[in-house]
C-alpha positions, 0 to 999 in steps of 0.5 A: 650273898645273904651274909654280904647284904646283911652285913651291908644293911647292918653297916648302914644302921651301925654307922648311923647309930654311932653317929646318933650316940655322939649327939645329944639324945632327942629332947635332951639339952646339948652342952650349950643348952640352958633349958630344962630337959624336954622329959619333964617327968622324972620317972620317965627320964630315969627309965629312959636314961637307965635303959639307954645306959645299959652296956649289956645288949640284952639288958638294954633291950629289956630296959628299952622294951619296958620303957616303950611299954610304960611310956608309949607316947614319950618324946624319946620314942623314936630315939628308943626304937632306933636304938632297940632296932640296932640292938635286935639286929646286932643280936641277929633277931631278924623278926624283932628287927623287922617288927621294931623297924615297922614301929619306927616307920609308923612313929617316924615316916622319914626314917630312912634306916628303918625303911632300908631294913624293911625294904631289904628284909621284905624282898629277901623273904620274897626271894627265899620262897616265903609263902607270902612272897606276893605281899613281901614284894608289895611291902618291899615296893612300898618301903623302897619307894618311900625310902627313895623319895625321902633320900634327897631329904636325908640330912647328913648326921653331925660329925659324919664325913662326906665320904661316909655319908655318900657311902650310907646314901649309896647303900640305902639307894641300892637297897631301895632300888633292889626292892623296886626292881624285884617288884617290877619283875614280878609284875612283868614290867621288864623295863622298870625292873632293868632300870632299878635292878641295875641301879641296885647293882651299880650302887656299890661293890657289895651289890655287884657281888650279890648273886640274887640281884644279878640273877634277878636282872638276868630274868629281866633280860631273858625272853619269857617262855610265853611271849609278852608284848611288854618284853623288848629283847636286849641280847647283849645285856642278857649275855653279860648278866648271865655270864656274871651270874655264872661267875657269882653262882654259889655252887659249881653246877649252878656256875656251869648252867649259867655259863652254858646258857650264856654261851647259847645266847651268845652263839645265837646272837653272834652266829658263832662261839668265836670271841665267847672266851673273851666275853666270859674272861671280861665277865670274870674280871669286871664286877661292873659292865665295862663302858661301851661293852658290845657284841657283834651280831650275826650277819643279817640274812642279806649279808649272809646272802652276799657272802654266798654269792661272793664265795660260790659261782651261781652255777656251783650253788645247790638249790637251797642256796639259790633259794636263800639268795633269791629270798633274802639277798639284796637286788644286785645279789639276786640278779647275779644269781638269776641271770646265771641260771635263768633259761639254763637246763637244770637237772635235780631231785625233789619230792612231789607235793602235787602233780597233773599232766601239765604241771608238778609242784615240787619241794627241792630244798631240805627245809621245804621237803621237811615242811612239805611245802613246794618251792618249784612249779615244774611245767611241761610243754606236752602232757605227761602220760598218766602212767608216768605222773608221780604220786604225792610224796614220791622222790623225783628226778627231773629237768627244767629251765628256771623261768621266774621266781617270787622271793616271799614266799619263795616259788621258782617256776621251771619250764620245759620240764623233762622226766627221765625215760623209764628203764625198759626191762630187758626181755628174757632170753628164749631157750629152744629145745635142742634138735633131736638127734 
């Protein structure tokens, strides 16, 4: 991905440089001009023309550096720095490119090309684990905002087609938005990060293939491990961009990891893996998220409760299903279950949480047993003998009649409690001595 993005940045500068070369140098007369050149010092003029006219890139770099050293306040400073920045970039000298771009912005604060290079390289350094990543992101944000603010005033160079100019501006906007989005993500400003990173990715086909941007956007959509009040869940986009990351990931292990994670998000949100293969196929075939893309969420608890009532008669449900419907169902579904079981003797098993002679607190659903939380209060019409009162944590078979319930927290009261009669061990047979003969 680095190669693609560097090519994009290089392309922006190269296109601009080619267009500049087709125009008269700043301060020099055009074909129609009749006035003398702005550079009045012949030595300065000759130094500039001699440097800019070099065909060998290394010789041009050497000549321009010497010119800028000798004439630091020349009227041709901006033009010289712009050409020098391009030369260093073509020579793949990243640090010199950055240094020259910084000098260019200092000399010309509205220079969009230099700001695009600085915003790009600063955010790239931050993403590459640079020890000064925090400062890199701060610089990237500064240049990104400056560049984005000035883009509307960026004049179309003479001789540039409308299509080429729009392409150049789109690429620059993508670079500026990427820098702003990464900085926002670092500050846990999730909404801004989502907006800016999506704008960067949508700026063109090269950005849509940039794994580093898509990966950053997944981080803006996936909930942080430590709850953050500034985070607003967006599961559909979290699923989509993690699926896209699995397509763009640089190695098979990364691809598998992102795909597995995207699927887990899908199953959690949708309630099953049906349809996942279609979502993954879409992500592989579409660099941009299709318009109207959506994923059907899992049924709500109320919908699940209704489906349970439709699927199974109340007298055939287990206690955990009763509890779920009576806690989560709409009133008509609660009534359907409750009217079918109220006052009917129910024989079941549970775990004793607390027991007295007149009342047992019992956990009957597996979840409540595990949580050691009572969900039934069983009352007795007659006191239970002390020897039959179970200990806390004991498994118990019992019978009761549902009498009332509260939905949240769930508790069912059962009356007319009965315990199974204790088994009486048979008496051993009596053996008599045989009669004497």
